C-alpha positions as CSV (number, residue, x, y, z in Angstrom):
1,X,0.0,0.0,0.0
2,X,2.9,2.3,-0.6
3,X,2.3,5.4,-2.7
4,X,4.6,8.1,-4.0
5,X,1.7,10.4,-5.0
6,X,1.3,12.8,-2.1
7,X,-0.4,15.5,-4.2
8,X,1.9,18.1,-2.5
9,X,0.5,17.4,0.9
10,X,3.8,16.1,2.2
11,X,5.8,18.9,0.9
12,X,3.4,21.4,2.5
13,X,3.6,19.6,5.8
14,X,7.3,19.6,5.7
15,X,7.4,23.3,5.0
16,X,5.4,23.8,8.1
17,X,7.6,21.5,10.2
18,X,10.9,23.1,8.9
19,X,10.0,26.3,10.7
20,X,10.3,24.4,13.9
21,X,13.3,22.8,15.8
22,X,14.4,19.2,15.8
23,X,13.8,18.9,19.5
24,X,11.6,20.2,22.3
25,X,12.6,20.7,25.9
26,X,16.2,20.1,24.9
27,X,15.9,16.3,24.8
28,X,12.7,15.1,23.1
29,X,12.8,14.6,19.3
30,X,10.4,16.3,16.9
31,X,8.6,13.3,15.4
32,X,6.4,15.3,13.0
33,X,8.7,15.0,10.0
34,X,8.8,11.3,10.2
35,X,5.2,10.8,11.0
36,X,3.9,12.9,8.1
37,X,6.2,11.0,5.6
38,X,5.0,7.7,7.0
39,X,1.3,8.8,6.6
40,X,1.9,10.1,3.1
41,X,3.7,6.9,2.0
42,X,1.0,4.8,3.5
43,X,-1.9,6.4,1.5
44,X,-2.8,8.9,4.1
45,X,-1.4,12.1,2.6
46,X,-4.8,13.9,3.0
47,X,-4.5,13.5,6.8
48,X,-1.0,14.9,7.4
49,X,-2.1,18.5,8.1
50,X,-4.9,17.3,10.5
51,X,-2.3,15.1,12.3
52,X,0.1,18.1,12.5
53,X,-2.7,20.2,14.0
54,X,-3.0,17.6,16.8
55,X,0.8,17.5,17.3
56,X,1.5,21.3,17.2
57,X,1.8,21.6,21.0
58,X,4.8,19.4,20.9
59,X,6.7,21.7,18.4
60,X,9.2,24.4,19.3
61,X,10.6,27.4,17.4
62,X,13.7,26.8,15.2
63,X,16.7,27.1,17.4
64,X,19.1,30.1,17.3
65,X,22.2,30.0,15.2
66,X,25.7,30.2,16.8
67,X,28.3,30.3,14.0
68,X,28.5,28.7,10.5
69,X,29.6,25.2,10.2
70,X,32.0,24.8,7.3
71,X,34.0,22.1,5.4
72,X,37.0,23.2,7.5
73,X,35.6,23.5,11.0
74,X,32.9,20.8,11.1
75,X,34.9,18.3,13.4
76,X,34.7,20.8,16.2
77,X,31.0,21.2,15.8
78,X,30.2,17.5,15.7
79,X,28.0,16.4,18.6
80,X,27.2,20.0,19.9
81,X,23.6,20.2,20.2
82,X,23.7,23.9,20.5
83,X,24.8,24.0,16.9
84,X,21.8,22.3,15.4
85,X,20.7,25.3,13.3
86,X,24.3,25.8,12.1
87,X,24.4,22.1,11.0
88,X,21.1,22.4,9.3
89,X,22.2,25.4,7.4
90,X,25.4,23.7,6.4
91,X,23.5,20.7,4.9
92,X,21.0,23.0,3.2
93,X,23.9,24.7,1.4
94,X,25.6,21.4,0.6
95,X,22.6,19.7,-0.7
96,X,21.8,22.7,-2.9
97,X,25.3,22.4,-4.5
98,X,25.6,18.6,-4.8
99,X,23.5,15.6,-5.6
100,X,22.0,14.3,-2.4
101,X,23.3,10.8,-2.8
102,X,26.7,12.1,-3.0
103,X,26.2,14.1,0.2
104,X,24.8,11.1,1.9
105,X,27.7,8.9,0.8
106,X,30.3,11.3,2.3
107,X,28.4,11.9,5.6
108,X,26.9,8.5,6.3
109,X,30.2,6.9,7.5
110,X,31.1,10.0,9.5
111,X,27.7,10.0,11.3
112,X,27.0,6.3,11.6
113,X,29.2,5.8,14.8
114,X,27.1,8.4,16.5
115,X,23.7,6.7,15.9
116,X,22.9,6.8,19.6
117,X,22.5,10.5,19.7
118,X,18.8,11.7,20.1
119,X,17.9,8.1,21.1
120,X,18.4,7.1,17.4
121,X,15.8,9.5,16.1
122,X,18.2,11.3,13.7
123,X,19.0,8.2,11.7
124,X,15.3,7.3,11.6
125,X,14.5,10.8,10.3
126,X,17.2,10.2,7.6
127,X,15.6,7.0,6.6
128,X,12.2,8.6,6.1
129,X,13.7,11.5,4.1
130,X,15.7,9.1,1.9
131,X,12.6,6.9,1.1
132,X,10.8,9.9,-0.2
133,X,13.7,11.4,-2.2
134,X,14.1,7.9,-3.9
135,X,10.6,8.4,-5.3
136,X,11.2,11.9,-6.6
137,X,13.2,15.0,-5.7
138,X,11.9,18.5,-4.7
139,X,13.1,21.4,-2.6
140,X,11.1,20.5,0.5
141,X,12.4,16.8,0.3
142,X,16.0,17.9,-0.1
143,X,15.4,20.4,2.8
144,X,14.1,17.5,5.0
145,X,17.3,15.5,4.4
146,X,19.3,18.6,5.4
147,X,17.4,18.9,8.7
148,X,17.7,15.2,9.4
149,X,21.5,15.2,8.6
150,X,21.9,18.4,10.6
151,X,20.1,17.1,13.7
152,X,22.2,14.0,13.5
153,X,25.5,15.8,13.4
154,X,24.4,18.1,16.2
155,X,23.5,15.3,18.7
156,X,26.2,12.7,17.4
157,X,27.0,10.5,20.3
158,X,29.2,7.4,20.3
159,X,29.6,4.6,22.7
160,X,32.6,2.6,23.7
161,X,33.7,0.0,26.2
162,X,31.0,-2.6,25.2
163,X,32.5,-6.1,25.3
164,X,31.1,-8.8,22.9
165,X,29.4,-12.0,23.9
166,X,28.9,-15.0,21.6
167,X,25.9,-14.4,19.3
168,X,23.2,-16.8,18.3
169,X,22.4,-18.1,14.8
170,X,19.4,-15.8,14.2
171,X,18.6,-12.3,14.9
172,X,15.6,-13.3,17.1
173,X,17.8,-15.6,19.2
174,X,20.5,-13.0,19.6
175,X,17.9,-10.4,20.8
176,X,16.8,-12.9,23.3
177,X,20.4,-13.4,24.4
178,X,20.9,-9.6,25.0
179,X,21.7,-9.0,28.8
180,X,19.1,-6.8,30.2
181,X,20.2,-3.6,31.9
182,X,18.7,-3.0,35.4
183,X,19.2,0.6,36.5
184,X,17.1,3.2,38.3
185,X,18.3,5.8,35.7
186,X,15.6,6.9,33.2
187,X,17.1,9.1,30.6
188,X,18.3,7.4,27.5
189,X,22.0,8.6,27.8
190,X,22.3,7.4,31.3
191,X,20.8,4.0,30.6
192,X,23.1,3.8,27.6
193,X,26.3,4.1,29.8
194,X,25.0,0.9,31.6
195,X,25.1,-1.2,28.5
196,X,28.4,-3.1,28.9
197,X,27.9,-6.4,27.0
198,X,26.1,-7.2,23.7
199,X,26.1,-10.4,21.6
200,X,28.2,-10.3,18.5
201,X,25.6,-11.3,16.0
202,X,26.9,-9.3,12.8
203,X,30.6,-9.3,13.3
204,X,31.4,-12.1,11.0
205,X,29.6,-10.4,8.0
206,X,31.9,-9.1,5.3
207,X,29.7,-9.4,2.1
208,X,27.3,-6.5,1.3
209,X,24.5,-8.7,0.1
210,X,24.7,-10.8,3.3
211,X,24.6,-7.6,5.3
212,X,21.4,-6.5,3.5
213,X,19.9,-10.0,4.3
214,X,20.9,-9.9,7.9
215,X,19.5,-6.3,8.4
216,X,16.2,-7.4,6.8
217,X,16.1,-10.3,9.4
218,X,17.0,-8.0,12.2
219,X,14.2,-5.6,11.4
220,X,11.8,-8.4,11.2
221,X,12.9,-10.0,14.5
222,X,12.8,-6.7,16.4
223,X,9.3,-5.9,15.1
224,X,7.9,-9.3,15.9
225,X,9.6,-9.1,19.4
226,X,7.6,-5.9,20.2
227,X,4.4,-7.9,20.5
228,X,5.7,-10.0,23.3
229,X,8.2,-7.5,24.9
230,X,6.8,-4.0,24.2
231,X,5.4,-3.7,27.6
232,X,9.0,-3.2,28.9
233,X,8.7,0.3,27.6
234,X,6.1,0.8,25.0
235,X,7.8,4.0,23.5
236,X,11.5,3.2,23.6
237,X,11.4,-0.4,22.4
238,X,9.8,0.8,19.1
239,X,13.2,2.1,18.2
240,X,14.8,-1.4,18.5
241,X,12.9,-2.0,15.1
242,X,12.5,1.5,13.6
243,X,16.2,2.5,13.9
244,X,17.6,-0.6,11.9
245,X,14.7,-0.3,9.4
246,X,15.8,3.3,8.8
247,X,19.3,2.0,8.0
248,X,17.8,-0.8,5.8
249,X,15.8,1.9,3.9
250,X,18.9,3.9,3.2
251,X,21.2,1.0,2.0
252,X,20.0,1.3,-1.7
253,X,21.1,4.9,-1.8
254,X,24.6,4.2,-0.4
255,X,27.7,2.8,-1.9
256,X,27.8,-1.0,-1.4
257,X,31.1,-0.7,0.7
258,X,29.0,1.1,3.4
259,X,26.4,-1.7,3.8
260,X,28.5,-3.9,6.1
261,X,29.4,-1.2,8.6
262,X,25.7,-0.1,8.4
263,X,24.7,-3.6,9.5
264,X,27.1,-3.6,12.4
265,X,25.9,-0.2,13.6
266,X,22.3,-1.1,13.3
267,X,22.7,-4.3,15.2
268,X,24.5,-2.6,18.0
269,X,21.9,0.1,18.3
270,X,19.0,-2.3,18.2
271,X,20.6,-4.6,20.8
272,X,21.5,-1.7,23.1
273,X,17.9,-0.4,23.1
274,X,16.7,-4.0,23.7
275,X,19.1,-4.2,26.7
276,X,18.1,-0.9,28.2
277,X,14.3,-1.5,28.2
278,X,13.8,-5.2,28.2
279,X,11.0,-6.4,30.5
280,X,11.6,-9.0,33.2
281,X,9.4,-11.5,31.3
282,X,7.8,-11.9,27.8
283,X,4.0,-12.2,27.5
284,X,2.0,-14.2,25.1
285,X,0.1,-11.8,22.7
286,X,-2.6,-12.3,20.1
287,X,-4.6,-9.3,18.9
288,X,-8.4,-9.4,19.5
289,X,-9.1,-9.1,15.8
290,X,-7.1,-10.0,12.6
291,X,-6.9,-6.7,10.7
292,X,-5.8,-5.8,7.2
293,X,-2.8,-3.6,6.7
294,X,-5.1,-0.8,5.7
295,X,-7.2,-1.3,8.8
296,X,-4.1,-1.2,11.0
297,X,-3.0,2.1,9.4
298,X,-6.4,3.6,10.0
299,X,-6.4,2.6,13.6
300,X,-2.8,4.0,14.1
301,X,-3.8,7.3,12.5
302,X,-6.9,7.5,14.7
303,X,-4.8,6.7,17.7
304,X,-2.3,9.4,16.7
305,X,0.7,8.6,18.9
306,X,3.8,9.3,16.9
307,X,5.5,6.0,17.9
308,X,2.5,3.9,17.1
309,X,2.4,5.4,13.6
310,X,6.2,4.9,13.0
311,X,6.1,1.3,14.2
312,X,3.0,0.6,12.1
313,X,5.0,2.0,9.1
314,X,7.8,-0.5,9.8
315,X,5.4,-3.3,10.4
316,X,3.9,-2.7,6.9
317,X,7.4,-3.0,5.4
318,X,7.5,-6.6,6.8
319,X,3.9,-7.2,6.1
320,X,3.3,-10.5,7.9
321,X,0.7,-11.3,10.5
322,X,3.1,-11.1,13.4
323,X,4.3,-7.7,12.4
324,X,0.8,-6.3,12.1
325,X,0.1,-7.8,15.6
326,X,3.1,-5.9,16.9
327,X,1.5,-2.7,15.5
328,X,-1.8,-3.5,17.1
329,X,0.1,-4.1,20.5
330,X,1.6,-0.7,20.2
331,X,-1.9,0.8,19.8
332,X,-3.1,-0.9,22.9
333,X,0.0,-0.1,25.1
334,X,0.5,3.6,24.2
335,X,-1.3,6.7,25.2
336,X,-3.1,8.3,22.2
337,X,-2.1,11.7,21.0
338,X,-4.4,14.4,22.5
C-alpha cells in the first residue's frame, strides 16, 4: 500500500515543520517530519495536516544560530546540540550544490558511529527522508534531508567499552540473548552508559548482500519481538525496530562498501535499546481481531501517537501477520495523541 503520489500534501507539511526545531525541551525529538512522511507513504497524505494540528503543541521554534559550520571546522561542531541550526544550514547549502546521494555517501560513515544521539531518532529521520527522495526530488524533500542530517550531526553520540558475547544463529535468538540492563536511571543517555555487554551477531559479516539480508532479518525480528516484549517500555522499544529499518531503507542509496558497517551499527543500536528497556518477562500476545494492513494504518492514525504510527509503518514494510500484531500491540499499550 505504498504510494509516492502525495499530491503536494507532504511537501506542504514539511514546509510547516521546517520552521520548527528538531527537538523540544532540549531532549525530546520532533517526530512530525517522520510521521507525516509515513502517513503520506501509506496512502494517508490527506491526513497529514490534520495530524500536524494535533501534534503542534509538541513543536518548538527553530533554534538560534551560533556560528556557521564549514568544510574546515565541522569536526569541532560535531556532537554539539547547541549547533543544530548551524548544522542544518550547512547541509542545506551542501545539498543545494551537490547531488543528495553524493552528500549522503560522504556523511553516512562520519555520522554512523554516532547513531545513539537523540535516542536514534536522527537516523530514523534520515531513513524517512531518503525513502521519499528515492521516489522523486523536490526542494522540501532535500530540505528535509538537510534537517535530518543536521540534527544527527548536532547530537552525534558514540559509545565505547562494550564487550562482545557470543551471538546466536538468528537475529531473534540473539535479541533474546541480550543481557538486560537493570538501573534506576531513566534518561536514554544514562541507561546507555550501563550497557556493557552485547552479543556479537553481525561481526562475521563481510559481504554487502549478506549484510542486507541480515539487516532485513533484524528488522523483522525486532518488530515481531515488540508484540511480546513491548510492555518493557512501549515507547522506547519501538526504536529497536525502527532504527535498523531506517538503515535498511537507506542502503540502496549508499555505496555497497557502506552496507556492512551499516549492519554492524544497526545491530549494536537495536541490541542496546533491547538491553536498556527489556521487560523482566515476555508475554503471550494475540490481537483481538485480525486486521488488514489498511485497517491497522487507519487505527494507528486515529490513535495518533507518533511512535505507534512509526512502528506501524515499519510493520507494513514486513507485512506479515506477526508484524501487524506488533503494531496492534503498540496501539493497545500507548497513550493516544491528545
